[in-house]
NUDOMI-595019 format. One record per residue (C-alpha): residue number from 0; x, y, z; residue in one letter. Coordinates in steps of 0.5 Angstrom, whole numbers, plus 500, padded with zeros to 3 digits. Layout:
pos | u | v | w | code
NUM | X | Y | Z | A
...
END
This chain:
pos | u | v | w | code
0 | 500 | 500 | 500 | M
1 | 506 | 505 | 502 | I
2 | 509 | 503 | 496 | R
3 | 503 | 505 | 491 | N
4 | 502 | 511 | 495 | L
5 | 510 | 513 | 493 | F
6 | 509 | 511 | 486 | I
7 | 502 | 516 | 486 | L
8 | 506 | 521 | 489 | L
9 | 512 | 520 | 484 | A
10 | 507 | 520 | 478 | L
11 | 504 | 527 | 480 | I
12 | 510 | 531 | 480 | I
13 | 513 | 527 | 474 | T
14 | 514 | 531 | 468 | P
15 | 509 | 528 | 462 | A
16 | 514 | 525 | 458 | S
17 | 516 | 521 | 463 | L
18 | 509 | 519 | 466 | A
19 | 508 | 514 | 461 | E
20 | 513 | 510 | 464 | E
21 | 510 | 509 | 471 | M
22 | 507 | 503 | 472 | P
23 | 500 | 506 | 475 | L
24 | 499 | 510 | 469 | N
25 | 495 | 510 | 463 | M
26 | 499 | 507 | 457 | T
27 | 499 | 511 | 450 | R
28 | 497 | 505 | 446 | G
29 | 498 | 505 | 438 | V
30 | 493 | 509 | 435 | T
31 | 492 | 516 | 434 | D
32 | 486 | 516 | 438 | I
33 | 489 | 512 | 444 | S
34 | 495 | 518 | 443 | E
35 | 489 | 523 | 444 | R
36 | 486 | 520 | 450 | V
37 | 493 | 519 | 453 | Y
38 | 494 | 527 | 452 | D
39 | 487 | 528 | 455 | L
40 | 488 | 524 | 461 | H
41 | 495 | 527 | 462 | M
42 | 492 | 534 | 461 | T
43 | 486 | 533 | 466 | I
44 | 491 | 530 | 471 | L
45 | 495 | 536 | 471 | Y
46 | 490 | 540 | 472 | I
47 | 487 | 536 | 478 | C
48 | 494 | 536 | 481 | C
49 | 495 | 544 | 480 | A
50 | 488 | 545 | 483 | I
51 | 490 | 540 | 489 | G
52 | 496 | 544 | 490 | V
53 | 493 | 550 | 490 | V
54 | 487 | 548 | 495 | V
55 | 492 | 544 | 500 | F
56 | 497 | 550 | 500 | A
57 | 492 | 555 | 502 | V
58 | 489 | 550 | 507 | M
59 | 496 | 549 | 510 | I
60 | 498 | 556 | 510 | Y
61 | 492 | 558 | 514 | S
62 | 493 | 553 | 519 | L
63 | 500 | 555 | 520 | I
64 | 499 | 563 | 520 | Y
65 | 492 | 564 | 522 | H
66 | 492 | 559 | 528 | R
67 | 489 | 561 | 535 | K
68 | 496 | 561 | 538 | S
69 | 498 | 566 | 534 | K
70 | 492 | 571 | 536 | G
71 | 488 | 570 | 529 | A
72 | 481 | 571 | 530 | E
73 | 476 | 569 | 525 | A
74 | 474 | 574 | 520 | A
75 | 467 | 577 | 521 | N
76 | 463 | 577 | 514 | F
77 | 457 | 574 | 511 | H
78 | 455 | 572 | 504 | E
79 | 460 | 576 | 500 | S
80 | 459 | 577 | 493 | T
81 | 466 | 577 | 491 | K
82 | 467 | 570 | 494 | V
83 | 461 | 567 | 491 | E
84 | 462 | 570 | 484 | V
85 | 470 | 568 | 485 | A
86 | 468 | 560 | 487 | W
87 | 463 | 560 | 482 | T
88 | 467 | 563 | 476 | V
89 | 473 | 560 | 477 | I
90 | 471 | 553 | 477 | P
91 | 467 | 554 | 471 | F
92 | 473 | 557 | 467 | I
93 | 477 | 551 | 469 | I
94 | 471 | 546 | 467 | L
95 | 471 | 550 | 460 | I
96 | 478 | 549 | 459 | L
97 | 477 | 541 | 461 | M
98 | 471 | 540 | 456 | A
99 | 474 | 543 | 450 | I
100 | 479 | 538 | 449 | P
101 | 475 | 532 | 452 | A
102 | 469 | 534 | 447 | T
103 | 474 | 534 | 441 | K
104 | 477 | 527 | 443 | T
105 | 470 | 524 | 444 | L
106 | 467 | 527 | 437 | I
107 | 473 | 524 | 434 | A
108 | 472 | 517 | 438 | M
109 | 465 | 517 | 435 | E
110 | 467 | 518 | 428 | D
111 | 467 | 511 | 424 | P
112 | 466 | 514 | 417 | T
113 | 470 | 513 | 411 | N
114 | 472 | 506 | 414 | A
115 | 477 | 502 | 409 | D
116 | 474 | 495 | 412 | I
117 | 468 | 494 | 416 | T
118 | 468 | 488 | 421 | I
119 | 462 | 485 | 425 | Q
120 | 463 | 483 | 432 | V
121 | 458 | 479 | 436 | T
122 | 459 | 477 | 443 | G
123 | 456 | 471 | 446 | S
124 | 457 | 467 | 452 | Q
125 | 463 | 466 | 452 | W
126 | 466 | 467 | 445 | K
127 | 467 | 473 | 440 | W
128 | 465 | 472 | 433 | H
129 | 468 | 476 | 427 | Y
130 | 465 | 477 | 420 | R
131 | 469 | 481 | 415 | Y
132 | 464 | 485 | 411 | F
133 | 465 | 484 | 403 | D
134 | 470 | 478 | 404 | Q
135 | 466 | 472 | 406 | D
136 | 470 | 471 | 412 | I
137 | 467 | 469 | 419 | E
138 | 470 | 465 | 425 | F
139 | 469 | 464 | 432 | Y
140 | 475 | 466 | 437 | S
141 | 475 | 462 | 443 | L
142 | 480 | 462 | 449 | L
143 | 486 | 457 | 448 | S
144 | 489 | 457 | 455 | T
145 | 489 | 450 | 457 | P
146 | 484 | 447 | 462 | R
147 | 490 | 444 | 466 | A
148 | 492 | 451 | 467 | Q
149 | 486 | 454 | 469 | I
150 | 485 | 448 | 474 | E
151 | 492 | 449 | 477 | N
152 | 494 | 443 | 474 | Q
153 | 500 | 446 | 470 | Q
154 | 504 | 453 | 471 | A
155 | 501 | 459 | 468 | K
156 | 503 | 461 | 461 | G
157 | 505 | 468 | 459 | P
158 | 499 | 470 | 456 | H
159 | 494 | 466 | 461 | Y
160 | 487 | 467 | 460 | L
161 | 489 | 472 | 454 | L
162 | 490 | 468 | 448 | E
163 | 485 | 465 | 443 | V
164 | 485 | 460 | 438 | D
165 | 484 | 465 | 432 | K
166 | 486 | 472 | 433 | P
167 | 482 | 478 | 429 | L
168 | 487 | 480 | 424 | V
169 | 487 | 487 | 422 | L
170 | 492 | 491 | 417 | P
171 | 496 | 497 | 420 | I
172 | 494 | 504 | 417 | N
173 | 487 | 503 | 415 | K
174 | 481 | 505 | 418 | K
175 | 477 | 499 | 421 | I
176 | 470 | 500 | 423 | R
177 | 467 | 495 | 428 | F
178 | 459 | 494 | 428 | L
179 | 458 | 491 | 435 | M
180 | 452 | 487 | 437 | T
181 | 451 | 481 | 442 | S
182 | 447 | 474 | 441 | D
183 | 445 | 474 | 449 | D
184 | 447 | 478 | 454 | V
185 | 451 | 485 | 454 | I
186 | 458 | 484 | 453 | H
187 | 464 | 489 | 452 | S
188 | 469 | 489 | 447 | W
189 | 475 | 493 | 450 | W
190 | 482 | 493 | 447 | V
191 | 486 | 498 | 451 | P
192 | 492 | 499 | 446 | A
193 | 486 | 502 | 441 | F
194 | 482 | 506 | 446 | A
195 | 476 | 502 | 444 | V
196 | 471 | 500 | 449 | K
197 | 464 | 499 | 446 | K
198 | 458 | 495 | 449 | D
199 | 455 | 489 | 445 | A
200 | 448 | 489 | 446 | N
201 | 443 | 484 | 444 | P
202 | 438 | 487 | 439 | G
203 | 442 | 493 | 438 | F
204 | 448 | 495 | 434 | I
205 | 454 | 500 | 436 | N
206 | 459 | 503 | 432 | E
207 | 467 | 504 | 434 | A
208 | 473 | 505 | 430 | W
209 | 481 | 504 | 430 | T
210 | 487 | 506 | 425 | K
211 | 493 | 502 | 428 | I
212 | 500 | 505 | 427 | D
213 | 504 | 499 | 429 | K
214 | 504 | 492 | 427 | P
215 | 504 | 487 | 433 | G
216 | 499 | 483 | 437 | T
217 | 494 | 487 | 442 | Y
218 | 490 | 484 | 447 | R
219 | 484 | 485 | 451 | G
220 | 478 | 482 | 455 | Q
221 | 470 | 483 | 455 | C
222 | 469 | 489 | 460 | A
223 | 462 | 488 | 462 | E
224 | 460 | 482 | 467 | L
225 | 457 | 477 | 462 | C
226 | 456 | 471 | 466 | G
227 | 460 | 465 | 470 | K
228 | 466 | 465 | 465 | D
229 | 466 | 473 | 464 | H
230 | 473 | 472 | 465 | G
231 | 475 | 467 | 460 | F
232 | 473 | 471 | 454 | M
233 | 479 | 475 | 451 | P
234 | 480 | 479 | 445 | I
235 | 487 | 478 | 441 | V
236 | 488 | 482 | 435 | V
237 | 494 | 481 | 430 | K
238 | 496 | 488 | 427 | A
239 | 500 | 486 | 420 | V
240 | 502 | 490 | 414 | S
241 | 497 | 491 | 408 | E
242 | 501 | 486 | 404 | Q
243 | 501 | 481 | 410 | E
244 | 493 | 482 | 411 | Y
245 | 492 | 481 | 403 | E
246 | 496 | 474 | 404 | A
247 | 492 | 472 | 410 | W
248 | 485 | 474 | 406 | L
249 | 487 | 469 | 401 | S
250 | 490 | 464 | 405 | A
251 | 483 | 464 | 409 | Q
252 | 479 | 464 | 403 | K
253 | 483 | 458 | 401 | Q
254 | 482 | 454 | 408 | T
255 | 475 | 456 | 407 | A
256 | 474 | 452 | 401 | E
257 | 479 | 446 | 403 | A
258 | 474 | 446 | 409 | E
259 | 468 | 445 | 405 | K
260 | 471 | 440 | 401 | A
261 | 473 | 436 | 407 | Q
262 | 466 | 437 | 410 | A
263 | 463 | 434 | 404 | Q
264 | 468 | 428 | 404 | A
265 | 466 | 427 | 412 | A
266 | 459 | 425 | 410 | L
267 | 461 | 419 | 407 | S
268 | 466 | 417 | 412 | Q
269 | 465 | 412 | 418 | T
270 | 469 | 414 | 424 | L
271 | 470 | 409 | 429 | S
272 | 468 | 410 | 437 | M
273 | 475 | 411 | 439 | E
274 | 476 | 416 | 433 | Q
275 | 469 | 420 | 435 | L
276 | 471 | 420 | 442 | M
277 | 478 | 423 | 441 | T
278 | 475 | 428 | 437 | E
279 | 469 | 429 | 441 | G
280 | 473 | 430 | 448 | E
281 | 477 | 436 | 444 | A
282 | 471 | 439 | 442 | V
283 | 467 | 438 | 448 | Y
284 | 473 | 441 | 452 | L
285 | 473 | 447 | 448 | A
286 | 466 | 449 | 447 | S
287 | 462 | 445 | 452 | C
288 | 466 | 445 | 458 | A
289 | 465 | 452 | 460 | A
290 | 457 | 451 | 462 | C
291 | 457 | 443 | 463 | H
292 | 463 | 442 | 466 | Q
293 | 469 | 438 | 464 | P
294 | 466 | 432 | 468 | N
295 | 459 | 433 | 465 | G
296 | 456 | 435 | 472 | M
297 | 454 | 442 | 470 | G
298 | 452 | 447 | 475 | L
299 | 446 | 445 | 479 | P
300 | 440 | 450 | 477 | G
301 | 444 | 454 | 472 | V
302 | 447 | 449 | 467 | F
303 | 444 | 442 | 467 | P
304 | 448 | 436 | 468 | A
305 | 450 | 431 | 462 | L
306 | 452 | 425 | 466 | K
307 | 446 | 420 | 467 | D
308 | 441 | 425 | 464 | S
309 | 435 | 423 | 460 | A
310 | 437 | 426 | 453 | V
311 | 444 | 423 | 453 | A
312 | 443 | 416 | 455 | T
313 | 436 | 414 | 452 | Q
314 | 436 | 412 | 445 | T
315 | 429 | 414 | 444 | D
316 | 432 | 421 | 445 | M
317 | 438 | 421 | 440 | L
318 | 434 | 426 | 435 | N
319 | 432 | 431 | 441 | Q
320 | 440 | 431 | 443 | H
321 | 442 | 432 | 436 | L
322 | 437 | 438 | 436 | D
323 | 439 | 441 | 442 | V
324 | 446 | 441 | 440 | V
325 | 445 | 443 | 433 | I
326 | 440 | 449 | 434 | N
327 | 440 | 451 | 441 | G
328 | 435 | 451 | 446 | K
329 | 430 | 458 | 446 | A
330 | 430 | 461 | 453 | G
331 | 436 | 458 | 455 | T
332 | 444 | 459 | 455 | A
333 | 444 | 453 | 450 | M
334 | 447 | 456 | 444 | Q
335 | 446 | 453 | 437 | A
336 | 452 | 450 | 434 | F
337 | 450 | 449 | 427 | A
338 | 455 | 454 | 425 | K
339 | 460 | 454 | 430 | Q
340 | 462 | 447 | 429 | L
341 | 463 | 442 | 422 | T
342 | 458 | 436 | 422 | A
343 | 464 | 431 | 424 | Q
344 | 465 | 435 | 430 | Q
345 | 458 | 436 | 432 | L
346 | 457 | 428 | 431 | A
347 | 464 | 427 | 435 | A
348 | 461 | 431 | 441 | V
349 | 454 | 428 | 441 | I
350 | 458 | 421 | 441 | T
351 | 462 | 423 | 446 | Y
352 | 457 | 426 | 451 | E
353 | 453 | 420 | 450 | R
354 | 459 | 415 | 452 | N
355 | 463 | 419 | 457 | A
356 | 462 | 419 | 464 | W
357 | 459 | 413 | 465 | G
358 | 453 | 414 | 460 | N
359 | 456 | 408 | 456 | D
360 | 450 | 408 | 451 | T
361 | 454 | 405 | 445 | G
362 | 451 | 410 | 440 | D
363 | 455 | 413 | 435 | M
364 | 453 | 419 | 431 | V
365 | 457 | 420 | 424 | Q
366 | 457 | 426 | 420 | A
367 | 452 | 424 | 415 | A
368 | 447 | 423 | 421 | D
369 | 448 | 431 | 422 | I
370 | 447 | 432 | 415 | N
371 | 440 | 428 | 415 | N
372 | 438 | 431 | 421 | H
373 | 439 | 438 | 418 | A
374 | 435 | 436 | 411 | K
375 | 429 | 433 | 415 | Q
376 | 429 | 440 | 419 | E
377 | 429 | 443 | 412 | A
378 | 423 | 440 | 410 | K
END
């Protein structure tokens, strides 16, 4: 505590050029807006410090030189017009001086016009979905910190809880417009290095923008309390040169074509129980364990258990099991995974849920079964 007080005192008396190096101070970031926000922060901070110095100087002076032991007597005046005007006008002028740069910065932060790239950011419990307008590219970005680290079975990595399987890739020197929304509850997309923090509200679209000056990997988090795994919803942005970005776009399109071909080929494949269980476990831990828990026990009263549950153990409820995983369940936190997972992944995770934790139904679901189920729904 004492150390932090000394650091804060040092920050107050340190020149602005050195203040950014202080561990408790705001960082400059890597965008023009973040620089302006930093400068505004320092301007307001030093105005507040100056006010504090003046006020406490007057107080200390008064305590020392106008104390009773020196024979000081209280002034006898009432409702001084000069004093009333002074302590009204002076703070008003100070507020105006603070409001002018603050307003300019806020107006600049809320101007997403003339963007080069538009990306839709959708929050859901507990992942981010990114869609690149006019590029036919979209993907989910999930926490990639190993479950063993979260459960303290392994040492924490350097980016513990701040790493994802698929980062958002953006070019530098381009104006990026973000359209923020949500599938379920209120989330907030926050990357400090960009000075971007915008709520993602279900049923609404908020706008934000950035223009990154330096290549690098920048990390953030959901900044709105959004449920049990709010702390497991990181944001990772990889800023690259324009040439690297174009190459990444091309690679993503090729990958998407390859995945489509692979998904089509999977419809004619028959995997063994061992293969389904191995892949199913990996999918379950990545996409399902946050709610239903790694042991399948769920959270009583919040997320239902899959272990020994009717839907995961009774053969006559297999179609219902498929429907819930594929289409979600309205009015609950159960999401639709039809667009998040491939048919093979869906088949594997459903097989895993029906045969893990002692469920042992022996049921095997193949990619073709998922496809047939979708066709029946479409009729």
